[in-house]
PyMOL CGO cylinders between C-alpha atoms (Angstrom):
from pymol import cmd
from pymol.cgo import CYLINDER

trace = [
    CYLINDER, 138.48, 84.15, 84.82, 139.50, 87.31, 82.92, 0.3, 1, 1, 1, 1, 1, 1,
    CYLINDER, 139.50, 87.31, 82.92, 137.09, 90.26, 82.89, 0.3, 1, 1, 1, 1, 1, 1,
    CYLINDER, 137.09, 90.26, 82.89, 135.22, 90.94, 79.83, 0.3, 1, 1, 1, 1, 1, 1,
    CYLINDER, 135.22, 90.94, 79.83, 136.55, 94.14, 77.92, 0.3, 1, 1, 1, 1, 1, 1,
    CYLINDER, 136.55, 94.14, 77.92, 134.29, 97.06, 78.11, 0.3, 1, 1, 1, 1, 1, 1,
    CYLINDER, 134.29, 97.06, 78.11, 132.76, 97.74, 74.67, 0.3, 1, 1, 1, 1, 1, 1,
    CYLINDER, 132.76, 97.74, 74.67, 131.64, 101.28, 73.76, 0.3, 1, 1, 1, 1, 1, 1,
    CYLINDER, 131.64, 101.28, 73.76, 130.14, 102.46, 70.60, 0.3, 1, 1, 1, 1, 1, 1,
    CYLINDER, 130.14, 102.46, 70.60, 130.96, 105.85, 68.76, 0.3, 1, 1, 1, 1, 1, 1,
    CYLINDER, 130.96, 105.85, 68.76, 128.22, 108.01, 67.22, 0.3, 1, 1, 1, 1, 1, 1,
    CYLINDER, 128.22, 108.01, 67.22, 129.05, 109.87, 64.05, 0.3, 1, 1, 1, 1, 1, 1,
    CYLINDER, 129.05, 109.87, 64.05, 130.20, 113.00, 65.68, 0.3, 1, 1, 1, 1, 1, 1,
    CYLINDER, 130.20, 113.00, 65.68, 132.18, 111.25, 68.25, 0.3, 1, 1, 1, 1, 1, 1,
    CYLINDER, 132.18, 111.25, 68.25, 134.01, 109.21, 65.51, 0.3, 1, 1, 1, 1, 1, 1,
    CYLINDER, 134.01, 109.21, 65.51, 134.91, 112.27, 63.65, 0.3, 1, 1, 1, 1, 1, 1,
    CYLINDER, 134.91, 112.27, 63.65, 136.07, 114.22, 66.68, 0.3, 1, 1, 1, 1, 1, 1,
    CYLINDER, 136.07, 114.22, 66.68, 138.20, 111.40, 67.84, 0.3, 1, 1, 1, 1, 1, 1,
    CYLINDER, 138.20, 111.40, 67.84, 139.75, 110.83, 64.34, 0.3, 1, 1, 1, 1, 1, 1,
    CYLINDER, 139.75, 110.83, 64.34, 140.49, 114.52, 64.39, 0.3, 1, 1, 1, 1, 1, 1,
    CYLINDER, 140.49, 114.52, 64.39, 142.09, 114.10, 67.78, 0.3, 1, 1, 1, 1, 1, 1,
    CYLINDER, 142.09, 114.10, 67.78, 139.92, 116.81, 69.32, 0.3, 1, 1, 1, 1, 1, 1,
    CYLINDER, 139.92, 116.81, 69.32, 139.75, 114.96, 72.69, 0.3, 1, 1, 1, 1, 1, 1,
    CYLINDER, 139.75, 114.96, 72.69, 139.00, 118.39, 74.48, 0.3, 1, 1, 1, 1, 1, 1,
    CYLINDER, 139.00, 118.39, 74.48, 135.56, 118.36, 73.11, 0.3, 1, 1, 1, 1, 1, 1,
    CYLINDER, 135.56, 118.36, 73.11, 134.62, 115.10, 75.17, 0.3, 1, 1, 1, 1, 1, 1,
    CYLINDER, 134.62, 115.10, 75.17, 133.59, 115.43, 78.74, 0.3, 1, 1, 1, 1, 1, 1,
    CYLINDER, 133.59, 115.43, 78.74, 135.74, 113.39, 81.27, 0.3, 1, 1, 1, 1, 1, 1,
    CYLINDER, 135.74, 113.39, 81.27, 133.52, 110.40, 81.58, 0.3, 1, 1, 1, 1, 1, 1,
    CYLINDER, 133.52, 110.40, 81.58, 133.42, 109.89, 77.95, 0.3, 1, 1, 1, 1, 1, 1,
    CYLINDER, 133.42, 109.89, 77.95, 137.25, 110.42, 77.77, 0.3, 1, 1, 1, 1, 1, 1,
    CYLINDER, 137.25, 110.42, 77.77, 137.90, 107.75, 80.32, 0.3, 1, 1, 1, 1, 1, 1,
    CYLINDER, 137.90, 107.75, 80.32, 135.64, 105.29, 78.36, 0.3, 1, 1, 1, 1, 1, 1,
    CYLINDER, 135.64, 105.29, 78.36, 137.40, 106.31, 75.11, 0.3, 1, 1, 1, 1, 1, 1,
    CYLINDER, 137.40, 106.31, 75.11, 140.81, 105.49, 76.78, 0.3, 1, 1, 1, 1, 1, 1,
    CYLINDER, 140.81, 105.49, 76.78, 139.61, 102.03, 78.37, 0.3, 1, 1, 1, 1, 1, 1,
    CYLINDER, 139.61, 102.03, 78.37, 136.93, 100.49, 76.17, 0.3, 1, 1, 1, 1, 1, 1,
    CYLINDER, 136.93, 100.49, 76.17, 137.04, 98.34, 73.03, 0.3, 1, 1, 1, 1, 1, 1,
    CYLINDER, 137.04, 98.34, 73.03, 135.70, 100.94, 70.44, 0.3, 1, 1, 1, 1, 1, 1,
    CYLINDER, 135.70, 100.94, 70.44, 133.08, 99.85, 67.89, 0.3, 1, 1, 1, 1, 1, 1,
    CYLINDER, 133.08, 99.85, 67.89, 131.22, 101.58, 65.25, 0.3, 1, 1, 1, 1, 1, 1,
    CYLINDER, 131.22, 101.58, 65.25, 127.70, 100.91, 63.79, 0.3, 1, 1, 1, 1, 1, 1,
    CYLINDER, 127.70, 100.91, 63.79, 127.82, 100.36, 60.15, 0.3, 1, 1, 1, 1, 1, 1,
    CYLINDER, 127.82, 100.36, 60.15, 125.31, 103.06, 60.04, 0.3, 1, 1, 1, 1, 1, 1,
    CYLINDER, 125.31, 103.06, 60.04, 128.04, 105.52, 61.19, 0.3, 1, 1, 1, 1, 1, 1,
    CYLINDER, 128.04, 105.52, 61.19, 129.93, 104.51, 57.96, 0.3, 1, 1, 1, 1, 1, 1,
    CYLINDER, 129.93, 104.51, 57.96, 126.87, 105.29, 55.80, 0.3, 1, 1, 1, 1, 1, 1,
    CYLINDER, 126.87, 105.29, 55.80, 126.07, 108.56, 57.61, 0.3, 1, 1, 1, 1, 1, 1,
    CYLINDER, 126.07, 108.56, 57.61, 129.84, 109.50, 57.03, 0.3, 1, 1, 1, 1, 1, 1,
    CYLINDER, 129.84, 109.50, 57.03, 129.24, 108.87, 53.35, 0.3, 1, 1, 1, 1, 1, 1,
    CYLINDER, 129.24, 108.87, 53.35, 126.11, 111.03, 53.32, 0.3, 1, 1, 1, 1, 1, 1,
    CYLINDER, 126.11, 111.03, 53.32, 127.91, 113.70, 54.98, 0.3, 1, 1, 1, 1, 1, 1,
    CYLINDER, 127.91, 113.70, 54.98, 130.56, 113.61, 52.39, 0.3, 1, 1, 1, 1, 1, 1,
    CYLINDER, 130.56, 113.61, 52.39, 128.07, 113.67, 49.46, 0.3, 1, 1, 1, 1, 1, 1,
    CYLINDER, 128.07, 113.67, 49.46, 126.37, 116.77, 50.83, 0.3, 1, 1, 1, 1, 1, 1,
    CYLINDER, 126.37, 116.77, 50.83, 129.79, 118.52, 51.49, 0.3, 1, 1, 1, 1, 1, 1,
    CYLINDER, 129.79, 118.52, 51.49, 129.80, 118.68, 55.15, 0.3, 1, 1, 1, 1, 1, 1,
    CYLINDER, 129.80, 118.68, 55.15, 132.64, 116.38, 55.21, 0.3, 1, 1, 1, 1, 1, 1,
    CYLINDER, 132.64, 116.38, 55.21, 135.68, 116.82, 53.04, 0.3, 1, 1, 1, 1, 1, 1,
    CYLINDER, 135.68, 116.82, 53.04, 137.46, 113.57, 53.93, 0.3, 1, 1, 1, 1, 1, 1,
    CYLINDER, 137.46, 113.57, 53.93, 136.62, 110.23, 52.60, 0.3, 1, 1, 1, 1, 1, 1,
    CYLINDER, 136.62, 110.23, 52.60, 134.67, 108.04, 55.24, 0.3, 1, 1, 1, 1, 1, 1,
    CYLINDER, 134.67, 108.04, 55.24, 137.21, 105.19, 54.61, 0.3, 1, 1, 1, 1, 1, 1,
    CYLINDER, 137.21, 105.19, 54.61, 140.09, 107.49, 55.81, 0.3, 1, 1, 1, 1, 1, 1,
    CYLINDER, 140.09, 107.49, 55.81, 138.30, 108.14, 59.15, 0.3, 1, 1, 1, 1, 1, 1,
    CYLINDER, 138.30, 108.14, 59.15, 137.33, 104.47, 59.60, 0.3, 1, 1, 1, 1, 1, 1,
    CYLINDER, 137.33, 104.47, 59.60, 140.95, 103.21, 58.76, 0.3, 1, 1, 1, 1, 1, 1,
    CYLINDER, 140.95, 103.21, 58.76, 142.27, 106.02, 60.79, 0.3, 1, 1, 1, 1, 1, 1,
    CYLINDER, 142.27, 106.02, 60.79, 140.27, 104.94, 63.84, 0.3, 1, 1, 1, 1, 1, 1,
    CYLINDER, 140.27, 104.94, 63.84, 141.12, 101.49, 63.48, 0.3, 1, 1, 1, 1, 1, 1,
    CYLINDER, 141.12, 101.49, 63.48, 144.90, 102.29, 63.30, 0.3, 1, 1, 1, 1, 1, 1,
    CYLINDER, 144.90, 102.29, 63.30, 144.92, 104.74, 66.07, 0.3, 1, 1, 1, 1, 1, 1,
    CYLINDER, 144.92, 104.74, 66.07, 142.45, 103.44, 68.67, 0.3, 1, 1, 1, 1, 1, 1,
    CYLINDER, 142.45, 103.44, 68.67, 141.69, 100.10, 67.47, 0.3, 1, 1, 1, 1, 1, 1,
    CYLINDER, 141.69, 100.10, 67.47, 137.92, 100.88, 66.67, 0.3, 1, 1, 1, 1, 1, 1,
    CYLINDER, 137.92, 100.88, 66.67, 136.18, 98.27, 64.37, 0.3, 1, 1, 1, 1, 1, 1,
    CYLINDER, 136.18, 98.27, 64.37, 132.89, 98.45, 62.76, 0.3, 1, 1, 1, 1, 1, 1,
    CYLINDER, 132.89, 98.45, 62.76, 130.52, 96.01, 64.45, 0.3, 1, 1, 1, 1, 1, 1,
    CYLINDER, 130.52, 96.01, 64.45, 129.49, 92.92, 62.29, 0.3, 1, 1, 1, 1, 1, 1,
    CYLINDER, 129.49, 92.92, 62.29, 125.92, 92.55, 63.78, 0.3, 1, 1, 1, 1, 1, 1,
    CYLINDER, 125.92, 92.55, 63.78, 123.29, 90.78, 61.68, 0.3, 1, 1, 1, 1, 1, 1,
    CYLINDER, 123.29, 90.78, 61.68, 121.08, 93.49, 60.35, 0.3, 1, 1, 1, 1, 1, 1,
    CYLINDER, 121.08, 93.49, 60.35, 117.88, 91.80, 61.41, 0.3, 1, 1, 1, 1, 1, 1,
    CYLINDER, 117.88, 91.80, 61.41, 119.15, 91.97, 65.06, 0.3, 1, 1, 1, 1, 1, 1,
    CYLINDER, 119.15, 91.97, 65.06, 119.78, 95.53, 64.96, 0.3, 1, 1, 1, 1, 1, 1,
    CYLINDER, 119.78, 95.53, 64.96, 116.41, 96.36, 63.27, 0.3, 1, 1, 1, 1, 1, 1,
    CYLINDER, 116.41, 96.36, 63.27, 114.64, 94.26, 66.00, 0.3, 1, 1, 1, 1, 1, 1,
    CYLINDER, 114.64, 94.26, 66.00, 116.44, 96.44, 68.42, 0.3, 1, 1, 1, 1, 1, 1,
    CYLINDER, 116.44, 96.44, 68.42, 115.48, 99.54, 66.58, 0.3, 1, 1, 1, 1, 1, 1,
    CYLINDER, 115.48, 99.54, 66.58, 111.63, 98.91, 66.69, 0.3, 1, 1, 1, 1, 1, 1,
    CYLINDER, 111.63, 98.91, 66.69, 111.08, 100.20, 70.02, 0.3, 1, 1, 1, 1, 1, 1,
    CYLINDER, 111.08, 100.20, 70.02, 113.18, 103.39, 69.66, 0.3, 1, 1, 1, 1, 1, 1,
    CYLINDER, 113.18, 103.39, 69.66, 110.16, 105.33, 68.57, 0.3, 1, 1, 1, 1, 1, 1,
    CYLINDER, 110.16, 105.33, 68.57, 111.60, 108.64, 69.99, 0.3, 1, 1, 1, 1, 1, 1,
    CYLINDER, 111.60, 108.64, 69.99, 113.31, 109.57, 66.87, 0.3, 1, 1, 1, 1, 1, 1,
    CYLINDER, 113.31, 109.57, 66.87, 112.61, 109.57, 63.05, 0.3, 1, 1, 1, 1, 1, 1,
    CYLINDER, 112.61, 109.57, 63.05, 116.28, 109.85, 62.19, 0.3, 1, 1, 1, 1, 1, 1,
    CYLINDER, 116.28, 109.85, 62.19, 117.06, 106.59, 60.75, 0.3, 1, 1, 1, 1, 1, 1,
    CYLINDER, 117.06, 106.59, 60.75, 120.86, 106.97, 61.32, 0.3, 1, 1, 1, 1, 1, 1,
    CYLINDER, 120.86, 106.97, 61.32, 120.27, 107.78, 64.87, 0.3, 1, 1, 1, 1, 1, 1,
    CYLINDER, 120.27, 107.78, 64.87, 117.89, 104.88, 65.40, 0.3, 1, 1, 1, 1, 1, 1,
    CYLINDER, 117.89, 104.88, 65.40, 120.04, 102.30, 64.06, 0.3, 1, 1, 1, 1, 1, 1,
    CYLINDER, 120.04, 102.30, 64.06, 123.19, 103.60, 65.67, 0.3, 1, 1, 1, 1, 1, 1,
    CYLINDER, 123.19, 103.60, 65.67, 121.51, 103.62, 69.05, 0.3, 1, 1, 1, 1, 1, 1,
    CYLINDER, 121.51, 103.62, 69.05, 120.00, 100.09, 68.17, 0.3, 1, 1, 1, 1, 1, 1,
    CYLINDER, 120.00, 100.09, 68.17, 123.48, 98.84, 67.52, 0.3, 1, 1, 1, 1, 1, 1,
    CYLINDER, 123.48, 98.84, 67.52, 124.72, 99.92, 70.92, 0.3, 1, 1, 1, 1, 1, 1,
    CYLINDER, 124.72, 99.92, 70.92, 121.63, 98.71, 72.73, 0.3, 1, 1, 1, 1, 1, 1,
    CYLINDER, 121.63, 98.71, 72.73, 121.81, 95.26, 71.19, 0.3, 1, 1, 1, 1, 1, 1,
    CYLINDER, 121.81, 95.26, 71.19, 125.12, 94.96, 72.89, 0.3, 1, 1, 1, 1, 1, 1,
    CYLINDER, 125.12, 94.96, 72.89, 123.75, 96.77, 76.09, 0.3, 1, 1, 1, 1, 1, 1,
    CYLINDER, 123.75, 96.77, 76.09, 126.89, 99.10, 75.59, 0.3, 1, 1, 1, 1, 1, 1,
    CYLINDER, 126.89, 99.10, 75.59, 127.50, 102.71, 76.14, 0.3, 1, 1, 1, 1, 1, 1,
    CYLINDER, 127.50, 102.71, 76.14, 127.30, 105.00, 73.21, 0.3, 1, 1, 1, 1, 1, 1,
    CYLINDER, 127.30, 105.00, 73.21, 129.54, 108.23, 73.19, 0.3, 1, 1, 1, 1, 1, 1,
    CYLINDER, 129.54, 108.23, 73.19, 127.37, 110.89, 71.55, 0.3, 1, 1, 1, 1, 1, 1,
    CYLINDER, 127.37, 110.89, 71.55, 127.12, 114.61, 71.91, 0.3, 1, 1, 1, 1, 1, 1,
    CYLINDER, 127.12, 114.61, 71.91, 123.48, 114.30, 70.51, 0.3, 1, 1, 1, 1, 1, 1,
    CYLINDER, 123.48, 114.30, 70.51, 121.22, 115.62, 73.28, 0.3, 1, 1, 1, 1, 1, 1,
    CYLINDER, 121.22, 115.62, 73.28, 118.08, 113.84, 72.14, 0.3, 1, 1, 1, 1, 1, 1,
    CYLINDER, 118.08, 113.84, 72.14, 120.07, 110.57, 72.06, 0.3, 1, 1, 1, 1, 1, 1,
    CYLINDER, 120.07, 110.57, 72.06, 121.27, 111.18, 75.44, 0.3, 1, 1, 1, 1, 1, 1,
    CYLINDER, 121.27, 111.18, 75.44, 117.97, 112.10, 76.84, 0.3, 1, 1, 1, 1, 1, 1,
    CYLINDER, 117.97, 112.10, 76.84, 116.51, 108.87, 75.46, 0.3, 1, 1, 1, 1, 1, 1,
    CYLINDER, 116.51, 108.87, 75.46, 119.18, 106.14, 75.69, 0.3, 1, 1, 1, 1, 1, 1,
    CYLINDER, 119.18, 106.14, 75.69, 120.41, 105.45, 79.20, 0.3, 1, 1, 1, 1, 1, 1,
    CYLINDER, 120.41, 105.45, 79.20, 123.77, 104.20, 78.16, 0.3, 1, 1, 1, 1, 1, 1,
    CYLINDER, 123.77, 104.20, 78.16, 124.47, 107.45, 76.14, 0.3, 1, 1, 1, 1, 1, 1,
    CYLINDER, 124.47, 107.45, 76.14, 127.35, 109.49, 77.40, 0.3, 1, 1, 1, 1, 1, 1,
    CYLINDER, 127.35, 109.49, 77.40, 129.30, 112.40, 76.46, 0.3, 1, 1, 1, 1, 1, 1,
]
cmd.load_cgo(trace, "trace")
């Protein structure tokens, strides 16, 4: 039987840094994961990228980042049923940030690592890595 591919999720910052090819910003364990895992994004990352664009903190269209990540590293947006993600998010009471809560919940629903530089996420989600 073939081994299941390792799945890992990208937080918003990780997605942007990877799209910008700023690999030096990632620690060695996360670089190893980025090189070997099947990379996925929560749909909340797409929405957060749109918000960042709207408030002027991102100059590129979110679609360019998502399409670039798909082409360069094969990253895909996860197509989980929203109710499944919300159920996973109900117990994540350590944050009031809806983006963080649903991004972590998406990874948690898969029992998958989440590549994130966010210290609060790393302190509260055991599978978080940077």
